[in-house]
N, C-alpha and C positions, 0 to 999 in steps of 0.2 A: 546416487546419493547426493551429489552436488546440486542437482535440480531440485530435489526435495528441500535441501538446506536453503537454497535461494528463495524458494516459495515460502517457507516458514519465516525466514528472515524478513522478507518483504512485508509480511503481515505483522510479525511480532515487534520489529524494531520501531515502527511508528507508534504502536501502542505503548511501548516502553518510554519513548520520548515524550509522549503525551502525559505520562504519569510523572516523569522526573523533571521536565523543563517547565519554566514559568514565563509569563509575559508574552512577548511577541514570538519567542521561540516556540512556545506551546501552540500558538496559532499556526506558525509555519509547519510544525509537526502534524497538525491536524489535516493539512492538505493532502499528504499521501494517504492518510487513513480514510479521508473522505473519498479520494479517488477509488480506493479498493471497495469501499462501501457502495459507491455508485455502479461500479462494474458488477458487483454481486447482485445489486438490485435489478440492473438491466438484464442479467441472466435469468433471475427468478421471474421477472415480468414477461420476458420474451418466451420463456419456457411455458409459462401459464397460458399465453396466447397461442403458441404453436409448439407442441412438445418436441418437434424435430429441429427447432431453430438453433439450438445451442448444443449440438452433439459433442462438440469439442470444448466444453466449458472448462475442463481442467487447464487447458492451454491458455484460455482467456484469463483465468485467475493467475496463472504463472506469468503471463506477459504483464499484467497489471502489477504483480508483485515485484517484477524486475524494475519497472518504472518507479515504484514506491521505494525500493531499496536504493536506487540511484539517487533519488531525491533526498532520502534520509541521510545517505552517505555524504552528499554535498552539504547538507545542513550541519552534520556532525563535524565536518572539516571546517566549514565556514564559521561555526559558532565561536571557537577560540580566537580565530583571526579577527573577527568583528567585535569581539567583546561579549561578555555574558551580561 
């Protein structure tokens, strides 16, 4: 269950930050969301070229979600410290 929560959080929290934050913070929140989008696009294109190339794609999404979650966590902590 923890793995599923991390995966969902890594996807949902950047989207939430994009909707709620403004200015430069919104741009910063877009980077983890862009990262996840690029990973998903790479999986789709790679699978279209070779159906056996991404057999472990759920783990690729999970790894990208962890990176995204760490980035959003750092932004969330840094935002009050650096000023809104």
